[in-house]
CHARMM-style PDB file with segment names, atoms N, HN, CA, C and O in Angstrom:
ATOM      1  N   UNK     1      86.576  92.568 161.085  1.00  0.00      PROA
ATOM      2  CA  UNK     1      86.172  93.941 161.221  1.00  0.00      PROA
ATOM      3  C   UNK     1      87.393  94.848 161.049  1.00  0.00      PROA
ATOM      4  O   UNK     1      88.502  94.507 161.459  1.00  0.00      PROA
ATOM      5  N   UNK     2      87.164  96.005 160.435  1.00  0.00      PROA
ATOM      6  HN  UNK     2      86.263  96.282 160.101  1.00  0.00      PROA
ATOM      7  CA  UNK     2      88.220  96.979 160.201  1.00  0.00      PROA
ATOM      8  C   UNK     2      87.841  98.271 160.918  1.00  0.00      PROA
ATOM      9  O   UNK     2      86.693  98.712 160.855  1.00  0.00      PROA
ATOM     10  N   UNK     3      88.807  98.869 161.592  1.00  0.00      PROA
ATOM     11  HN  UNK     3      89.739  98.511 161.643  1.00  0.00      PROA
ATOM     12  CA  UNK     3      88.589 100.138 162.273  1.00  0.00      PROA
ATOM     13  C   UNK     3      89.493 101.188 161.640  1.00  0.00      PROA
ATOM     14  O   UNK     3      90.708 101.009 161.546  1.00  0.00      PROA
ATOM     15  N   UNK     4      88.877 102.292 161.207  1.00  0.00      PROA
ATOM     16  HN  UNK     4      87.890 102.438 161.283  1.00  0.00      PROA
ATOM     17  CA  UNK     4      89.619 103.410 160.629  1.00  0.00      PROA
ATOM     18  C   UNK     4      89.591 104.546 161.637  1.00  0.00      PROA
ATOM     19  O   UNK     4      88.530 104.912 162.143  1.00  0.00      PROA
ATOM     20  N   UNK     5      90.769 105.105 161.928  1.00  0.00      PROA
ATOM     21  HN  UNK     5      91.631 104.808 161.517  1.00  0.00      PROA
ATOM     22  CA  UNK     5      90.893 106.182 162.903  1.00  0.00      PROA
ATOM     23  C   UNK     5      91.650 107.343 162.278  1.00  0.00      PROA
ATOM     24  O   UNK     5      92.633 107.150 161.562  1.00  0.00      PROA
ATOM     25  N   UNK     6      91.176 108.555 162.561  1.00  0.00      PROA
ATOM     26  HN  UNK     6      90.378 108.712 163.142  1.00  0.00      PROA
ATOM     27  CA  UNK     6      91.818 109.770 162.064  1.00  0.00      PROA
ATOM     28  C   UNK     6      92.005 110.742 163.229  1.00  0.00      PROA
ATOM     29  O   UNK     6      91.105 110.920 164.049  1.00  0.00      PROA
ATOM     30  N   UNK     7      93.182 111.369 163.293  1.00  0.00      PROA
ATOM     31  HN  UNK     7      93.913 111.224 162.627  1.00  0.00      PROA
ATOM     32  CA  UNK     7      93.430 112.457 164.231  1.00  0.00      PROA
ATOM     33  C   UNK     7      93.127 113.751 163.471  1.00  0.00      PROA
ATOM     34  O   UNK     7      94.026 114.380 162.913  1.00  0.00      PROA
ATOM     35  N   UNK     8      91.864 114.133 163.460  1.00  0.00      PROA
ATOM     36  HN  UNK     8      91.134 113.622 163.913  1.00  0.00      PROA
ATOM     37  CA  UNK     8      91.404 115.222 162.600  1.00  0.00      PROA
ATOM     38  C   UNK     8      92.064 116.563 162.900  1.00  0.00      PROA
ATOM     39  O   UNK     8      92.274 117.353 161.980  1.00  0.00      PROA
ATOM     40  N   UNK     9      92.389 116.837 164.130  1.00  0.00      PROA
ATOM     41  HN  UNK     9      92.218 116.195 164.878  1.00  0.00      PROA
ATOM     42  CA  UNK     9      93.006 118.111 164.492  1.00  0.00      PROA
ATOM     43  C   UNK     9      94.338 118.334 163.775  1.00  0.00      PROA
ATOM     44  O   UNK     9      94.741 119.475 163.550  1.00  0.00      PROA
ATOM     45  N   UNK    10      95.015 117.251 163.420  1.00  0.00      PROA
ATOM     46  HN  UNK    10      94.688 116.324 163.602  1.00  0.00      PROA
ATOM     47  CA  UNK    10      96.322 117.346 162.763  1.00  0.00      PROA
ATOM     48  C   UNK    10      96.222 117.326 161.239  1.00  0.00      PROA
ATOM     49  O   UNK    10      97.241 117.398 160.552  1.00  0.00      PROA
ATOM     50  N   UNK    11      94.997 117.229 160.704  1.00  0.00      PROA
ATOM     51  HN  UNK    11      94.170 117.170 161.262  1.00  0.00      PROA
ATOM     52  CA  UNK    11      94.788 117.176 159.250  1.00  0.00      PROA
ATOM     53  C   UNK    11      95.211 118.491 158.603  1.00  0.00      PROA
ATOM     54  O   UNK    11      94.918 119.571 159.115  1.00  0.00      PROA
ATOM     55  N   UNK    12      95.910 118.382 157.459  1.00  0.00      PROA
ATOM     56  HN  UNK    12      96.148 117.504 157.043  1.00  0.00      PROA
ATOM     57  CA  UNK    12      96.331 119.572 156.728  1.00  0.00      PROA
ATOM     58  C   UNK    12      95.447 119.834 155.504  1.00  0.00      PROA
ATOM     59  O   UNK    12      95.656 120.814 154.789  1.00  0.00      PROA
ATOM     60  N   UNK    13      94.467 118.968 155.262  1.00  0.00      PROA
ATOM     61  HN  UNK    13      94.298 118.171 155.842  1.00  0.00      PROA
ATOM     62  CA  UNK    13      93.509 119.180 154.183  1.00  0.00      PROA
ATOM     63  C   UNK    13      94.043 118.962 152.789  1.00  0.00      PROA
ATOM     64  O   UNK    13      93.596 119.621 151.850  1.00  0.00      PROA
ATOM     65  N   UNK    14      94.983 118.056 152.628  1.00  0.00      PROA
ATOM     66  HN  UNK    14      95.345 117.520 153.391  1.00  0.00      PROA
ATOM     67  CA  UNK    14      95.572 117.815 151.310  1.00  0.00      PROA
ATOM     68  C   UNK    14      94.600 117.105 150.358  1.00  0.00      PROA
ATOM     69  O   UNK    14      94.675 117.286 149.143  1.00  0.00      PROA
ATOM     70  N   UNK    15      93.685 116.297 150.915  1.00  0.00      PROA
ATOM     71  HN  UNK    15      93.624 116.150 151.903  1.00  0.00      PROA
ATOM     72  CA  UNK    15      92.674 115.621 150.098  1.00  0.00      PROA
ATOM     73  C   UNK    15      93.079 114.286 149.510  1.00  0.00      PROA
ATOM     74  O   UNK    15      92.309 113.696 148.751  1.00  0.00      PROA
ATOM     75  N   UNK    16      94.253 113.793 149.831  1.00  0.00      PROA
ATOM     76  HN  UNK    16      94.879 114.272 150.447  1.00  0.00      PROA
ATOM     77  CA  UNK    16      94.677 112.503 149.289  1.00  0.00      PROA
ATOM     78  C   UNK    16      93.756 111.362 149.732  1.00  0.00      PROA
ATOM     79  O   UNK    16      93.487 110.442 148.960  1.00  0.00      PROA
ATOM     80  N   UNK    17      93.282 111.426 150.960  1.00  0.00      PROA
ATOM     81  HN  UNK    17      93.501 112.174 151.588  1.00  0.00      PROA
ATOM     82  CA  UNK    17      92.382 110.379 151.458  1.00  0.00      PROA
ATOM     83  C   UNK    17      91.060 110.396 150.692  1.00  0.00      PROA
ATOM     84  O   UNK    17      90.475 109.343 150.436  1.00  0.00      PROA
ATOM     85  N   UNK    18      90.592 111.586 150.326  1.00  0.00      PROA
ATOM     86  HN  UNK    18      91.067 112.441 150.534  1.00  0.00      PROA
ATOM     87  CA  UNK    18      89.352 111.721 149.561  1.00  0.00      PROA
ATOM     88  C   UNK    18      89.523 111.084 148.184  1.00  0.00      PROA
ATOM     89  O   UNK    18      88.610 110.430 147.678  1.00  0.00      PROA
ATOM     90  N   UNK    19      90.676 111.275 147.591  1.00  0.00      PROA
ATOM     91  HN  UNK    19      91.417 111.807 148.002  1.00  0.00      PROA
ATOM     92  CA  UNK    19      90.956 110.673 146.282  1.00  0.00      PROA
ATOM     93  C   UNK    19      91.065 109.153 146.376  1.00  0.00      PROA
ATOM     94  O   UNK    19      90.606 108.444 145.481  1.00  0.00      PROA
ATOM     95  N   UNK    20      91.661 108.656 147.440  1.00  0.00      PROA
ATOM     96  HN  UNK    20      92.034 109.233 148.167  1.00  0.00      PROA
ATOM     97  CA  UNK    20      91.875 107.211 147.596  1.00  0.00      PROA
ATOM     98  C   UNK    20      90.601 106.471 147.980  1.00  0.00      PROA
ATOM     99  O   UNK    20      90.376 105.350 147.525  1.00  0.00      PROA
ATOM    100  N   UNK    21      89.765 107.087 148.815  1.00  0.00      PROA
ATOM    101  HN  UNK    21      89.948 107.998 149.185  1.00  0.00      PROA
ATOM    102  CA  UNK    21      88.549 106.425 149.320  1.00  0.00      PROA
ATOM    103  C   UNK    21      87.382 107.422 149.338  1.00  0.00      PROA
ATOM    104  O   UNK    21      86.962 107.859 150.409  1.00  0.00      PROA
ATOM    105  N   UNK    22      86.862 107.778 148.173  1.00  0.00      PROA
ATOM    106  HN  UNK    22      87.203 107.422 147.303  1.00  0.00      PROA
ATOM    107  CA  UNK    22      85.833 108.823 148.105  1.00  0.00      PROA
ATOM    108  C   UNK    22      84.510 108.461 148.782  1.00  0.00      PROA
ATOM    109  O   UNK    22      83.720 109.353 149.089  1.00  0.00      PROA
ATOM    110  N   UNK    23      84.257 107.203 149.014  1.00  0.00      PROA
ATOM    111  HN  UNK    23      84.899 106.478 148.764  1.00  0.00      PROA
ATOM    112  CA  UNK    23      83.017 106.804 149.681  1.00  0.00      PROA
ATOM    113  C   UNK    23      83.086 106.975 151.199  1.00  0.00      PROA
ATOM    114  O   UNK    23      82.057 106.909 151.872  1.00  0.00      PROA
ATOM    115  N   UNK    24      84.275 107.193 151.741  1.00  0.00      PROA
ATOM    116  HN  UNK    24      85.110 107.247 151.194  1.00  0.00      PROA
ATOM    117  CA  UNK    24      84.433 107.284 153.190  1.00  0.00      PROA
ATOM    118  C   UNK    24      84.969 108.649 153.648  1.00  0.00      PROA
ATOM    119  O   UNK    24      84.862 108.988 154.827  1.00  0.00      PROA
ATOM    120  N   UNK    25      85.544 109.430 152.728  1.00  0.00      PROA
ATOM    121  HN  UNK    25      85.631 109.155 151.771  1.00  0.00      PROA
ATOM    122  CA  UNK    25      86.177 110.701 153.101  1.00  0.00      PROA
ATOM    123  C   UNK    25      85.583 111.861 152.319  1.00  0.00      PROA
ATOM    124  O   UNK    25      85.227 111.711 151.150  1.00  0.00      PROA
ATOM    125  N   UNK    26      85.474 113.047 152.978  1.00  0.00      PROA
ATOM    126  HN  UNK    26      85.764 113.169 153.927  1.00  0.00      PROA
ATOM    127  CA  UNK    26      85.011 114.275 152.342  1.00  0.00      PROA
ATOM    128  C   UNK    26      85.816 115.450 152.886  1.00  0.00      PROA
ATOM    129  O   UNK    26      86.309 115.419 154.014  1.00  0.00      PROA
ATOM    130  N   UNK    27      85.937 116.483 152.063  1.00  0.00      PROA
ATOM    131  HN  UNK    27      85.536 116.508 151.147  1.00  0.00      PROA
ATOM    132  CA  UNK    27      86.559 117.728 152.509  1.00  0.00      PROA
ATOM    133  C   UNK    27      85.483 118.578 153.173  1.00  0.00      PROA
ATOM    134  O   UNK    27      84.376 118.708 152.651  1.00  0.00      PROA
ATOM    135  N   UNK    28      85.808 119.148 154.311  1.00  0.00      PROA
ATOM    136  HN  UNK    28      86.708 119.042 154.735  1.00  0.00      PROA
ATOM    137  CA  UNK    28      84.883 120.018 155.020  1.00  0.00      PROA
ATOM    138  C   UNK    28      84.944 121.423 154.439  1.00  0.00      PROA
ATOM    139  O   UNK    28      86.025 121.985 154.260  1.00  0.00      PROA
ATOM    140  N   UNK    29      83.782 121.984 154.146  1.00  0.00      PROA
ATOM    141  HN  UNK    29      82.904 121.528 154.291  1.00  0.00      PROA
ATOM    142  CA  UNK    29      83.742 123.360 153.645  1.00  0.00      PROA
ATOM    143  C   UNK    29      83.954 124.356 154.776  1.00  0.00      PROA
ATOM    144  O   UNK    29      84.307 125.510 154.530  1.00  0.00      PROA
ATOM    145  N   UNK    30      83.740 123.918 156.015  1.00  0.00      PROA
ATOM    146  HN  UNK    30      83.453 122.981 156.214  1.00  0.00      PROA
ATOM    147  CA  UNK    30      83.907 124.804 157.172  1.00  0.00      PROA
ATOM    148  C   UNK    30      85.370 125.125 157.462  1.00  0.00      PROA
ATOM    149  O   UNK    30      85.745 126.288 157.609  1.00  0.00      PROA
ATOM    150  N   UNK    31      86.191 124.078 157.541  1.00  0.00      PROA
ATOM    151  HN  UNK    31      85.887 123.133 157.421  1.00  0.00      PROA
ATOM    152  CA  UNK    31      87.584 124.303 157.954  1.00  0.00      PROA
ATOM    153  C   UNK    31      88.625 123.772 156.971  1.00  0.00      PROA
ATOM    154  O   UNK    31      89.824 123.906 157.217  1.00  0.00      PROA
ATOM    155  N   UNK    32      88.189 123.171 155.860  1.00  0.00      PROA
ATOM    156  HN  UNK    32      87.215 123.062 155.660  1.00  0.00      PROA
ATOM    157  CA  UNK    32      89.129 122.705 154.844  1.00  0.00      PROA
ATOM    158  C   UNK    32      89.860 121.422 155.192  1.00  0.00      PROA
ATOM    159  O   UNK    32      90.786 121.022 154.485  1.00  0.00      PROA
ATOM    160  N   UNK    33      89.454 120.774 156.276  1.00  0.00      PROA
ATOM    161  HN  UNK    33      88.702 121.100 156.850  1.00  0.00      PROA
ATOM    162  CA  UNK    33      90.079 119.511 156.672  1.00  0.00      PROA
ATOM    163  C   UNK    33      89.236 118.343 156.162  1.00  0.00      PROA
ATOM    164  O   UNK    33      88.065 118.512 155.823  1.00  0.00      PROA
ATOM    165  N   UNK    34      89.836 117.177 156.111  1.00  0.00      PROA
ATOM    166  HN  UNK    34      90.788 117.039 156.386  1.00  0.00      PROA
ATOM    167  CA  UNK    34      89.131 115.981 155.659  1.00  0.00      PROA
ATOM    168  C   UNK    34      88.297 115.415 156.803  1.00  0.00      PROA
ATOM    169  O   UNK    34      88.694 115.454 157.968  1.00  0.00      PROA
ATOM    170  N   UNK    35      87.140 114.892 156.439  1.00  0.00      PROA
ATOM    171  HN  UNK    35      86.818 114.860 155.493  1.00  0.00      PROA
ATOM    172  CA  UNK    35      86.202 114.332 157.414  1.00  0.00      PROA
ATOM    173  C   UNK    35      85.991 112.853 157.116  1.00  0.00      PROA
ATOM    174  O   UNK    35      85.710 112.480 155.976  1.00  0.00      PROA
ATOM    175  N   UNK    36      86.124 112.019 158.126  1.00  0.00      PROA
ATOM    176  HN  UNK    36      86.352 112.321 159.051  1.00  0.00      PROA
ATOM    177  CA  UNK    36      85.892 110.578 158.021  1.00  0.00      PROA
ATOM    178  C   UNK    36      84.399 110.343 158.204  1.00  0.00      PROA
ATOM    179  O   UNK    36      83.881 110.454 159.315  1.00  0.00      PROA
ATOM    180  N   UNK    37      83.714 110.021 157.124  1.00  0.00      PROA
ATOM    181  HN  UNK    37      84.135 109.931 156.222  1.00  0.00      PROA
ATOM    182  CA  UNK    37      82.260 109.876 157.147  1.00  0.00      PROA
ATOM    183  C   UNK    37      81.825 108.733 158.043  1.00  0.00      PROA
ATOM    184  O   UNK    37      82.388 107.640 157.994  1.00  0.00      PROA
ATOM    185  N   UNK    38      80.811 108.997 158.869  1.00  0.00      PROA
ATOM    186  HN  UNK    38      80.354 109.885 158.909  1.00  0.00      PROA
ATOM    187  CA  UNK    38      80.266 107.988 159.763  1.00  0.00      PROA
ATOM    188  C   UNK    38      81.041 107.796 161.045  1.00  0.00      PROA
ATOM    189  O   UNK    38      80.723 106.908 161.837  1.00  0.00      PROA
ATOM    190  N   UNK    39      82.056 108.617 161.262  1.00  0.00      PROA
ATOM    191  HN  UNK    39      82.314 109.338 160.619  1.00  0.00      PROA
ATOM    192  CA  UNK    39      82.916 108.433 162.435  1.00  0.00      PROA
ATOM    193  C   UNK    39      82.343 109.119 163.666  1.00  0.00      PROA
ATOM    194  O   UNK    39      81.504 110.016 163.582  1.00  0.00      PROA
ATOM    195  N   UNK    40      82.832 108.658 164.813  1.00  0.00      PROA
ATOM    196  HN  UNK    40      83.513 107.929 164.881  1.00  0.00      PROA
ATOM    197  CA  UNK    40      82.497 109.267 166.093  1.00  0.00      PROA
ATOM    198  C   UNK    40      83.775 109.839 166.686  1.00  0.00      PROA
ATOM    199  O   UNK    40      84.832 109.210 166.637  1.00  0.00      PROA
ATOM    200  N   UNK    41      83.668 111.033 167.245  1.00  0.00      PROA
ATOM    201  HN  UNK    41      82.809 111.544 167.285  1.00  0.00      PROA
ATOM    202  CA  UNK    41      84.819 111.722 167.820  1.00  0.00      PROA
ATOM    203  C   UNK    41      84.941 111.384 169.298  1.00  0.00      PROA
ATOM    204  O   UNK    41      83.988 111.532 170.064  1.00  0.00      PROA
ATOM    205  N   UNK    42      86.117 110.932 169.684  1.00  0.00      PROA
ATOM    206  HN  UNK    42      86.891 110.812 169.062  1.00  0.00      PROA
ATOM    207  CA  UNK    42      86.408 110.687 171.087  1.00  0.00      PROA
ATOM    208  C   UNK    42      87.791 111.241 171.381  1.00  0.00      PROA
ATOM    209  O   UNK    42      88.805 110.644 171.020  1.00  0.00      PROA
ATOM    210  N   UNK    43      87.817 112.385 172.037  1.00  0.00      PROA
ATOM    211  HN  UNK    43      86.993 112.869 172.330  1.00  0.00      PROA
ATOM    212  CA  UNK    43      89.059 113.047 172.424  1.00  0.00      PROA
ATOM    213  C   UNK    43      89.985 113.322 171.232  1.00  0.00      PROA
ATOM    214  O   UNK    43      91.197 113.124 171.322  1.00  0.00      PROA
ATOM    215  N   UNK    44      89.408 113.776 170.126  1.00  0.00      PROA
ATOM    216  HN  UNK    44      88.424 113.937 170.053  1.00  0.00      PROA
ATOM    217  CA  UNK    44      90.198 114.141 168.955  1.00  0.00      PROA
ATOM    218  C   UNK    44      90.475 113.007 167.980  1.00  0.00      PROA
ATOM    219  O   UNK    44      91.046 113.232 166.913  1.00  0.00      PROA
ATOM    220  N   UNK    45      90.074 111.790 168.337  1.00  0.00      PROA
ATOM    221  HN  UNK    45      89.610 111.608 169.204  1.00  0.00      PROA
ATOM    222  CA  UNK    45      90.240 110.643 167.454  1.00  0.00      PROA
ATOM    223  C   UNK    45      88.877 110.295 166.855  1.00  0.00      PROA
ATOM    224  O   UNK    45      87.946 109.938 167.576  1.00  0.00      PROA
ATOM    225  N   UNK    46      88.771 110.402 165.541  1.00  0.00      PROA
ATOM    226  HN  UNK    46      89.528 110.692 164.955  1.00  0.00      PROA
ATOM    227  CA  UNK    46      87.530 110.094 164.839  1.00  0.00      PROA
ATOM    228  C   UNK    46      87.642 108.655 164.343  1.00  0.00      PROA
ATOM    229  O   UNK    46      88.566 108.316 163.604  1.00  0.00      PROA
ATOM    230  N   UNK    47      86.693 107.810 164.756  1.00  0.00      PROA
ATOM    231  HN  UNK    47      85.943 108.085 165.357  1.00  0.00      PROA
ATOM    232  CA  UNK    47      86.777 106.374 164.496  1.00  0.00      PROA
ATOM    233  C   UNK    47      85.485 105.846 163.882  1.00  0.00      PROA
ATOM    234  O   UNK    47      84.387 106.274 164.240  1.00  0.00      PROA
ATOM    235  N   UNK    48      85.641 104.904 162.945  1.00  0.00      PROA
ATOM    236  HN  UNK    48      86.533 104.557 162.655  1.00  0.00      PROA
ATOM    237  CA  UNK    48      84.499 104.231 162.336  1.00  0.00      PROA
ATOM    238  C   UNK    48      84.869 102.773 162.062  1.00  0.00      PROA
ATOM    239  O   UNK    48      86.010 102.465 161.721  1.00  0.00      PROA
ATOM    240  N   UNK    49      83.895 101.890 162.216  1.00  0.00      PROA
ATOM    241  HN  UNK    49      82.968 102.140 162.494  1.00  0.00      PROA
ATOM    242  CA  UNK    49      84.069 100.478 161.860  1.00  0.00      PROA
ATOM    243  C   UNK    49      83.525 100.287 160.455  1.00  0.00      PROA
ATOM    244  O   UNK    49      82.440 100.766 160.123  1.00  0.00      PROA
ATOM    245  N   UNK    50      84.297  99.575 159.627  1.00  0.00      PROA
ATOM    246  HN  UNK    50      85.178  99.185 159.896  1.00  0.00      PROA
ATOM    247  CA  UNK    50      83.884  99.357 158.243  1.00  0.00      PROA
ATOM    248  C   UNK    50      83.957  97.877 157.897  1.00  0.00      PROA
ATOM    249  O   UNK    50      84.508  97.067 158.643  1.00  0.00      PROA
ATOM    250  N   UNK    51      83.390  97.552 156.756  1.00  0.00      PROA
ATOM    251  HN  UNK    51      82.943  98.209 156.150  1.00  0.00      PROA
ATOM    252  CA  UNK    51      83.407  96.179 156.262  1.00  0.00      PROA
ATOM    253  C   UNK    51      84.781  95.837 155.697  1.00  0.00      PROA
ATOM    254  O   UNK    51      85.368  96.615 154.945  1.00  0.00      PROA
ATOM    255  N   UNK    52      85.271  94.692 156.060  1.00  0.00      PROA
ATOM    256  HN  UNK    52      84.794  94.059 156.670  1.00  0.00      PROA
ATOM    257  CA  UNK    52      86.588  94.250 155.571  1.00  0.00      PROA
ATOM    258  C   UNK    52      86.587  94.063 154.063  1.00  0.00      PROA
ATOM    259  O   UNK    52      87.573  94.380 153.397  1.00  0.00      PROA
ATOM    260  N   UNK    53      85.501  93.556 153.525  1.00  0.00      PROA
ATOM    261  HN  UNK    53      84.700  93.298 154.066  1.00  0.00      PROA
ATOM    262  CA  UNK    53      85.429  93.263 152.096  1.00  0.00      PROA
ATOM    263  C   UNK    53      85.324  94.513 151.232  1.00  0.00      PROA
ATOM    264  O   UNK    53      86.003  94.633 150.212  1.00  0.00      PROA
ATOM    265  N   UNK    54      84.471  95.441 151.649  1.00  0.00      PROA
ATOM    266  HN  UNK    54      83.919  95.344 152.478  1.00  0.00      PROA
ATOM    267  CA  UNK    54      84.139  96.572 150.786  1.00  0.00      PROA
ATOM    268  C   UNK    54      85.161  97.701 150.787  1.00  0.00      PROA
ATOM    269  O   UNK    54      85.511  98.213 149.724  1.00  0.00      PROA
ATOM    270  N   UNK    55      85.640  98.093 151.948  1.00  0.00      PROA
ATOM    271  HN  UNK    55      85.355  97.677 152.812  1.00  0.00      PROA
ATOM    272  CA  UNK    55      86.389  99.337 152.028  1.00  0.00      PROA
ATOM    273  C   UNK    55      87.816  99.228 152.544  1.00  0.00      PROA
ATOM    274  O   UNK    55      88.525 100.233 152.585  1.00  0.00      PROA
ATOM    275  N   UNK    56      88.249  98.065 152.930  1.00  0.00      PROA
ATOM    276  HN  UNK    56      87.673  97.248 152.896  1.00  0.00      PROA
ATOM    277  CA  UNK    56      89.569  97.934 153.544  1.00  0.00      PROA
ATOM    278  C   UNK    56      90.688  98.460 152.643  1.00  0.00      PROA
ATOM    279  O   UNK    56      91.495  99.286 153.071  1.00  0.00      PROA
ATOM    280  N   UNK    57      90.734  97.996 151.434  1.00  0.00      PROA
ATOM    281  HN  UNK    57      90.078  97.325 151.087  1.00  0.00      PROA
ATOM    282  CA  UNK    57      91.847  98.312 150.536  1.00  0.00      PROA
ATOM    283  C   UNK    57      91.973  99.810 150.277  1.00  0.00      PROA
ATOM    284  O   UNK    57      93.067 100.364 150.383  1.00  0.00      PROA
ATOM    285  N   UNK    58      90.870 100.467 149.941  1.00  0.00      PROA
ATOM    286  HN  UNK    58      89.982 100.017 149.855  1.00  0.00      PROA
ATOM    287  CA  UNK    58      90.966 101.893 149.614  1.00  0.00      PROA
ATOM    288  C   UNK    58      91.285 102.743 150.854  1.00  0.00      PROA
ATOM    289  O   UNK    58      91.963 103.763 150.733  1.00  0.00      PROA
ATOM    290  N   UNK    59      90.815 102.347 152.025  1.00  0.00      PROA
ATOM    291  HN  UNK    59      90.264 101.518 152.122  1.00  0.00      PROA
ATOM    292  CA  UNK    59      91.157 103.089 153.234  1.00  0.00      PROA
ATOM    293  C   UNK    59      92.594 102.822 153.667  1.00  0.00      PROA
ATOM    294  O   UNK    59      93.238 103.692 154.252  1.00  0.00      PROA
ATOM    295  N   UNK    60      93.097 101.626 153.385  1.00  0.00      PROA
ATOM    296  HN  UNK    60      92.574 100.919 152.910  1.00  0.00      PROA
ATOM    297  CA  UNK    60      94.505 101.333 153.628  1.00  0.00      PROA
ATOM    298  C   UNK    60      95.376 102.251 152.760  1.00  0.00      PROA
ATOM    299  O   UNK    60      96.382 102.784 153.228  1.00  0.00      PROA
ATOM    300  N   UNK    61      94.986 102.427 151.512  1.00  0.00      PROA
ATOM    301  HN  UNK    61      94.169 101.994 151.132  1.00  0.00      PROA
ATOM    302  CA  UNK    61      95.704 103.327 150.607  1.00  0.00      PROA
ATOM    303  C   UNK    61      95.622 104.769 151.128  1.00  0.00      PROA
ATOM    304  O   UNK    61      96.612 105.498 151.093  1.00  0.00      PROA
ATOM    305  N   UNK    62      94.453 105.172 151.606  1.00  0.00      PROA
ATOM    306  HN  UNK    62      93.648 104.579 151.635  1.00  0.00      PROA
ATOM    307  CA  UNK    62      94.288 106.523 152.159  1.00  0.00      PROA
ATOM    308  C   UNK    62      95.265 106.754 153.310  1.00  0.00      PROA
ATOM    309  O   UNK    62      95.861 107.826 153.418  1.00  0.00      PROA
ATOM    310  N   UNK    63      95.425 105.756 154.161  1.00  0.00      PROA
ATOM    311  HN  UNK    63      94.941 104.886 154.073  1.00  0.00      PROA
ATOM    312  CA  UNK    63      96.365 105.875 155.280  1.00  0.00      PROA
ATOM    313  C   UNK    63      97.805 105.962 154.784  1.00  0.00      PROA
ATOM    314  O   UNK    63      98.608 106.720 155.327  1.00  0.00      PROA
ATOM    315  N   UNK    64      98.124 105.195 153.764  1.00  0.00      PROA
ATOM    316  HN  UNK    64      97.472 104.579 153.322  1.00  0.00      PROA
ATOM    317  CA  UNK    64      99.487 105.183 153.227  1.00  0.00      PROA
ATOM    318  C   UNK    64      99.870 106.504 152.567  1.00  0.00      PROA
ATOM    319  O   UNK    64     101.013 106.947 152.681  1.00  0.00      PROA
ATOM    320  N   UNK    65      98.915 107.140 151.873  1.00  0.00      PROA
ATOM    321  HN  UNK    65      97.987 106.780 151.780  1.00  0.00      PROA
ATOM    322  CA  UNK    65      99.247 108.361 151.130  1.00  0.00      PROA
ATOM    323  C   UNK    65      99.133 109.632 151.970  1.00  0.00      PROA
ATOM    324  O   UNK    65      99.534 110.705 151.520  1.00  0.00      PROA
ATOM    325  N   UNK    66      98.596 109.524 153.175  1.00  0.00      PROA
ATOM    326  HN  UNK    66      98.271 108.653 153.540  1.00  0.00      PROA
ATOM    327  CA  UNK    66      98.454 110.692 154.044  1.00  0.00      PROA
ATOM    328  C   UNK    66      99.846 111.230 154.406  1.00  0.00      PROA
ATOM    329  O   UNK    66     100.629 110.517 155.034  1.00  0.00      PROA
ATOM    330  N   UNK    67     100.169 112.471 154.023  1.00  0.00      PROA
ATOM    331  HN  UNK    67      99.534 113.050 153.513  1.00  0.00      PROA
ATOM    332  CA  UNK    67     101.521 112.985 154.268  1.00  0.00      PROA
ATOM    333  C   UNK    67     101.836 113.237 155.740  1.00  0.00      PROA
ATOM    334  O   UNK    67     103.008 113.271 156.117  1.00  0.00      PROA
ATOM    335  N   UNK    68     100.812 113.416 156.584  1.00  0.00      PROA
ATOM    336  HN  UNK    68      99.860 113.388 156.278  1.00  0.00      PROA
ATOM    337  CA  UNK    68     101.055 113.651 158.002  1.00  0.00      PROA
ATOM    338  C   UNK    68     100.787 112.405 158.854  1.00  0.00      PROA
ATOM    339  O   UNK    68     100.895 112.455 160.079  1.00  0.00      PROA
ATOM    340  N   UNK    69     100.439 111.294 158.207  1.00  0.00      PROA
ATOM    341  HN  UNK    69     100.352 111.253 157.212  1.00  0.00      PROA
ATOM    342  CA  UNK    69     100.285 109.974 158.853  1.00  0.00      PROA
ATOM    343  C   UNK    69      99.333 110.009 160.055  1.00  0.00      PROA
ATOM    344  O   UNK    69      99.665 109.525 161.136  1.00  0.00      PROA
ATOM    345  N   UNK    70      98.143 110.589 159.847  1.00  0.00      PROA
ATOM    346  HN  UNK    70      97.873 110.983 158.968  1.00  0.00      PROA
ATOM    347  CA  UNK    70      97.158 110.697 160.927  1.00  0.00      PROA
ATOM    348  C   UNK    70      96.010 109.713 160.760  1.00  0.00      PROA
ATOM    349  O   UNK    70      95.045 109.757 161.523  1.00  0.00      PROA
ATOM    350  N   UNK    71      96.098 108.834 159.785  1.00  0.00      PROA
ATOM    351  HN  UNK    71      96.882 108.798 159.165  1.00  0.00      PROA
ATOM    352  CA  UNK    71      95.056 107.833 159.536  1.00  0.00      PROA
ATOM    353  C   UNK    71      95.623 106.459 159.842  1.00  0.00      PROA
ATOM    354  O   UNK    71      96.711 106.103 159.390  1.00  0.00      PROA
ATOM    355  N   UNK    72      94.866 105.692 160.622  1.00  0.00      PROA
ATOM    356  HN  UNK    72      93.982 105.981 160.990  1.00  0.00      PROA
ATOM    357  CA  UNK    72      95.257 104.315 160.925  1.00  0.00      PROA
ATOM    358  C   UNK    72      94.121 103.387 160.516  1.00  0.00      PROA
ATOM    359  O   UNK    72      92.950 103.675 160.760  1.00  0.00      PROA
ATOM    360  N   UNK    73      94.481 102.274 159.893  1.00  0.00      PROA
ATOM    361  HN  UNK    73      95.433 102.040 159.694  1.00  0.00      PROA
ATOM    362  CA  UNK    73      93.520 101.249 159.515  1.00  0.00      PROA
ATOM    363  C   UNK    73      93.943  99.967 160.233  1.00  0.00      PROA
ATOM    364  O   UNK    73      95.031  99.439 160.002  1.00  0.00      PROA
ATOM    365  N   UNK    74      93.063  99.479 161.108  1.00  0.00      PROA
ATOM    366  HN  UNK    74      92.180  99.908 161.296  1.00  0.00      PROA
ATOM    367  CA  UNK    74      93.373  98.327 161.947  1.00  0.00      PROA
ATOM    368  C   UNK    74      92.419  97.189 161.651  1.00  0.00      PROA
ATOM    369  O   UNK    74      91.203  97.379 161.609  1.00  0.00      PROA
ATOM    370  N   UNK    75      92.972  96.015 161.449  1.00  0.00      PROA
ATOM    371  HN  UNK    75      93.960  95.861 161.484  1.00  0.00      PROA
ATOM    372  CA  UNK    75      92.183  94.799 161.236  1.00  0.00      PROA
ATOM    373  C   UNK    75      92.018  94.092 162.568  1.00  0.00      PROA
ATOM    374  O   UNK    75      93.007  93.766 163.226  1.00  0.00      PROA
ATOM    375  N   UNK    76      90.774  93.851 162.973  1.00  0.00      PROA
ATOM    376  HN  UNK    76      89.971  94.115 162.439  1.00  0.00      PROA
ATOM    377  CA  UNK    76      90.535  93.178 164.247  1.00  0.00      PROA
ATOM    378  C   UNK    76      89.723  91.933 164.050  1.00  0.00      PROA
ATOM    379  OT1 UNK    76      89.422  91.233 165.016  1.00  0.00      PROA
TER     380      UNK     76
END
């Protein structure tokens, strides 16, 4: 299982995560920040569990290219 976590409050809206993993990330029209699709917010940390086979690689890239390093991809 893979867990993707984003600290959305610190997002600067650059969109690199959307480019790296378009099936999991979207830009919000409300505030211009990136949104982790399917995530649940708990105290500012937006978290979602994903399939290791399907989405791990592209979300790992999204975490790597994030200039403010607010995305974590954890293998459990």
